[in-house]
C-alpha positions as CSV (number, residue, x, y, z in Angstrom):
1,M,-1.4,5.6,20.2
2,E,-1.4,1.8,20.8
3,E,1.8,-0.2,20.6
4,N,2.0,-3.7,19.3
5,N,5.2,-5.7,19.0
6,T,6.1,-4.4,15.5
7,I,3.6,-1.6,14.7
8,L,2.0,1.5,16.3
9,T,-1.6,2.3,15.7
10,E,-3.8,5.4,16.2
11,I,-6.9,7.0,14.9
12,D,-7.3,10.6,13.7
13,N,-10.9,11.5,13.1
14,S,-11.9,8.9,10.4
15,T,-8.4,7.8,9.5
16,G,-6.6,4.8,10.9
17,I,-2.9,5.2,11.0
18,I,-0.4,2.3,11.1
19,T,3.3,3.1,11.8
20,L,5.8,0.3,11.1
21,N,7.9,0.1,14.3
22,R,11.0,-2.1,14.3
23,P,13.6,0.8,14.5
24,D,16.5,-1.5,15.5
25,E,16.0,-3.6,12.4
26,M,15.3,-0.7,10.0
27,N,11.7,-1.8,9.9
28,A,12.7,-5.1,8.2
29,V,9.5,-7.0,7.6
30,N,9.0,-10.3,9.5
31,L,5.9,-12.5,9.5
32,E,4.8,-10.9,12.8
33,M,4.8,-7.4,11.3
34,L,2.7,-8.6,8.3
35,N,0.3,-10.4,10.7
36,E,-0.1,-7.4,13.0
37,T,-0.6,-5.0,10.0
38,A,-3.0,-7.3,8.3
39,Y,-5.0,-7.8,11.5
40,Q,-5.3,-4.1,12.2
41,I,-6.3,-3.3,8.6
42,Q,-9.0,-6.1,8.7
43,A,-10.3,-4.8,12.0
44,W,-10.7,-1.3,10.5
45,E,-12.4,-2.7,7.4
46,Y,-15.2,-3.8,9.7
47,D,-15.4,-0.4,11.4
48,D,-17.6,2.0,9.5
49,A,-16.1,4.9,11.5
50,I,-12.8,4.4,9.7
51,R,-13.0,5.7,6.1
52,C,-9.3,5.7,5.1
53,I,-6.0,4.1,6.3
54,I,-2.5,5.4,6.3
55,L,0.6,3.2,6.4
56,R,3.9,4.8,7.2
57,G,7.4,4.1,8.5
58,S,10.0,6.4,10.1
59,D,11.6,9.5,8.5
60,S,14.7,7.6,7.6
61,V,13.3,4.2,6.6
62,F,9.9,3.0,5.5
63,A,10.9,-0.7,5.4
64,A,14.3,-2.0,4.4
65,G,13.0,-5.3,3.0
66,I,12.3,-8.7,4.4
67,D,13.9,-9.8,7.7
68,I,16.7,-11.9,6.4
69,K,17.5,-13.4,9.8
70,A,13.9,-14.6,10.3
71,L,13.8,-15.9,6.7
72,G,17.1,-17.6,7.2
73,D,16.0,-19.3,10.4
74,E,13.0,-20.7,8.7
75,V,15.1,-22.0,5.8
76,V,17.6,-23.7,8.2
77,Q,14.7,-25.3,10.2
78,Q,13.0,-26.3,6.9
79,S,9.9,-24.5,8.1
80,L,9.8,-21.8,5.4
81,A,6.2,-21.3,4.3
82,L,6.2,-18.4,2.0
83,K,2.5,-18.9,1.5
84,A,1.8,-17.9,5.1
85,W,3.8,-14.7,4.5
86,Q,2.0,-14.1,1.2
87,D,-1.4,-14.7,2.8
88,E,-0.8,-12.0,5.3
89,F,0.6,-9.6,2.7
90,N,-2.5,-10.2,0.5
91,K,-4.8,-9.2,3.3
92,I,-3.1,-5.8,3.3
93,A,-3.0,-5.5,-0.5
94,N,-6.7,-6.5,-0.8
95,C,-7.9,-3.9,1.7
96,S,-11.3,-2.6,0.6
97,K,-10.8,0.9,2.0
98,P,-8.5,3.5,0.5
99,L,-4.9,2.8,1.6
100,I,-2.5,5.7,1.5
101,V,1.2,4.8,1.9
102,A,3.6,7.6,3.1
103,V,7.2,6.6,2.2
104,S,10.4,8.1,3.3
105,G,14.0,6.8,3.2
106,Y,14.5,3.2,2.1
107,A,11.6,1.2,0.7
108,L,13.3,-2.0,-0.5
109,G,12.1,-5.5,-1.4
110,L,9.1,-6.4,0.7
111,G,9.1,-2.7,1.8
112,C,8.6,-1.7,-1.8
113,D,5.9,-4.4,-2.1
114,L,4.0,-2.8,0.8
115,A,4.3,0.6,-0.9
116,L,2.9,-0.8,-4.2
117,A,0.0,-2.3,-2.2
118,G,-1.2,1.2,-1.5
119,D,-3.8,3.1,-3.6
120,I,-2.0,6.4,-3.2
121,V,1.7,6.5,-2.6
122,L,3.2,9.7,-1.3
123,A,7.0,9.7,-1.1
124,A,9.5,12.1,0.5
125,E,12.2,13.4,-1.7
126,S,14.7,11.3,0.3
127,T,13.0,8.0,-0.7
128,Q,15.0,5.2,-2.4
129,I,12.7,2.5,-3.6
130,G,13.7,-0.8,-5.3
131,Y,14.3,-4.6,-5.3
132,P,17.7,-5.8,-4.2
133,E,16.6,-9.5,-4.0
134,L,18.9,-10.8,-6.7
135,S,21.9,-9.7,-4.6
136,I,21.0,-12.4,-2.0
137,G,20.2,-15.0,-4.6
138,T,16.4,-14.8,-4.8
139,I,13.7,-12.8,-6.6
140,P,10.7,-10.7,-5.5
141,S,7.9,-12.9,-4.4
142,F,5.2,-10.6,-3.0
143,G,4.0,-9.1,-6.2
144,G,7.2,-7.3,-7.0
145,C,7.5,-8.8,-10.5
146,S,3.8,-8.8,-11.3
147,R,2.7,-5.5,-9.8
148,L,5.8,-3.7,-10.9
149,I,5.5,-4.6,-14.6
150,H,1.9,-3.6,-14.6
151,R,2.8,-0.3,-12.9
152,I,5.8,0.8,-14.9
153,G,6.1,-1.5,-17.9
154,K,8.5,-4.2,-18.9
155,A,11.7,-2.2,-19.7
156,K,11.7,-0.3,-16.4
157,A,10.7,-3.3,-14.4
158,M,13.5,-5.4,-15.9
159,E,16.1,-2.8,-15.2
160,M,14.9,-2.3,-11.7
161,I,14.9,-6.0,-10.7
162,L,17.8,-7.3,-12.7
163,T,20.2,-4.6,-11.6
164,G,18.8,-4.1,-8.1
165,K,19.4,-0.4,-8.4
166,A,17.0,1.6,-6.3
167,M,15.0,4.5,-7.9
168,S,14.9,8.0,-6.5
169,A,11.6,9.5,-5.5
170,E,11.8,11.8,-8.5
171,E,12.3,8.9,-11.0
172,A,9.6,6.8,-9.3
173,A,7.1,9.7,-9.7
174,L,8.1,10.2,-13.4
175,C,7.4,6.5,-14.3
176,G,4.3,6.2,-12.2
177,L,5.6,4.0,-9.5
178,I,4.4,6.5,-6.9
179,S,1.7,9.1,-6.9
180,R,4.0,12.1,-6.2
181,T,6.8,13.5,-4.1
182,V,6.3,15.6,-1.0
183,P,8.9,17.4,1.2
184,L,9.8,15.2,4.2
185,G,8.5,17.7,6.7
186,D,5.1,17.8,5.0
187,L,4.8,14.1,4.2
188,F,2.6,12.9,7.1
189,G,0.5,16.1,7.1
190,E,-0.2,15.7,3.4
191,A,-1.1,12.0,3.8
192,L,-3.5,13.0,6.5
193,R,-4.9,15.9,4.3
194,V,-5.6,13.4,1.5
195,A,-7.1,10.9,3.8
196,N,-9.4,13.6,5.3
197,R,-10.5,14.6,1.8
198,I,-11.3,11.0,0.9
199,A,-13.1,10.5,4.2
200,S,-15.3,13.6,3.6
201,L,-16.7,12.1,0.4
202,P,-19.8,9.8,0.2
203,Y,-18.6,6.5,1.7
204,Q,-20.2,3.9,-0.6
205,A,-19.1,5.8,-3.7
206,V,-15.5,5.8,-2.5
207,L,-15.6,2.1,-1.9
208,Q,-17.3,1.5,-5.3
209,A,-14.7,3.7,-7.1
210,K,-11.7,1.8,-5.5
211,E,-13.1,-1.6,-6.3
212,T,-13.9,-0.6,-9.9
213,L,-10.5,0.8,-10.4
214,R,-8.9,-2.3,-9.1
215,Q,-10.9,-4.5,-11.4
216,V,-10.5,-2.5,-14.6
217,E,-6.8,-2.3,-14.2
218,N,-6.4,-5.9,-15.6
219,M,-9.3,-5.7,-18.1
220,N,-9.3,-4.7,-21.8
221,L,-10.9,-1.3,-22.5
222,Q,-14.3,-2.7,-23.6
223,N,-14.7,-4.9,-20.5
224,G,-13.5,-2.0,-18.3
225,L,-16.1,0.3,-19.8
226,E,-18.9,-2.2,-19.2
227,L,-17.9,-2.7,-15.6
228,E,-17.6,1.0,-15.1
229,L,-21.2,1.5,-16.3
230,K,-22.4,-1.3,-14.1
231,S,-20.6,0.2,-11.1
232,C,-22.0,3.7,-11.8
233,R,-25.5,2.3,-11.9
234,L,-25.0,0.5,-8.6
235,S,-23.7,3.7,-7.0
236,M,-26.8,5.6,-8.2
237,N,-29.0,3.1,-6.3
238,T,-27.5,3.9,-2.9
239,P,-29.3,5.9,-0.3
240,E,-26.4,8.4,-0.1
241,F,-26.7,9.2,-3.8
242,R,-30.5,9.6,-3.5
243,S,-30.1,11.8,-0.4
244,I,-27.6,14.1,-2.3
245,L,-30.1,14.3,-5.2
246,E,-32.7,15.7,-2.8
247,N,-30.5,18.7,-2.2
248,F,-30.7,19.7,-5.8
249,K,-34.5,19.7,-5.9
């Protein structure tokens, strides 16, 4: 396991694992953490040996939101550049390889945004996930409004953001905010099992499927069907598909 200033990294077979590691600050997200996470994800994107990525926190807290002190210092110094934060966050959210997020404990504000950036979100039953930004006089700004309303609909998103009340893992699973709940003791093992399953599948097909799903999410049905057909044809022209076909002859 390699230790950076704000994250730990390791590789298990074909899976890269990032652990958020600011325990004294409840994994509050600062620009350095975003930068280190984005850098590691981009490095693994260029490594064909890495087929899947897991992002996790500690058992008690995934990430308790943005680092208010770091943010406050930037505001006082009039050096606040949210775009720099957003640019690093978008490198994580736009990862081309499957990103599994294992959440336990608090996932609030920017921590919730990081969870929503995942393709598969597994949450321990202890998870509390939400957006308390209004309590400090600001609003979500890393996709919390946009991604949330796409994921769970207007009514739920309005209630979640306007009240600041966190959802339990059970409620988050019911409304589609997360993929499913997992007992805390099994959380990382299950995330790794899912990653290994994905890593065992034909690599180009996995990448093609993820990219297609990302694009059709914001398309109408007809355009989505057309893109799906185009993507399917592309996947059938890959060497891996033709190699698999040979086994059926």
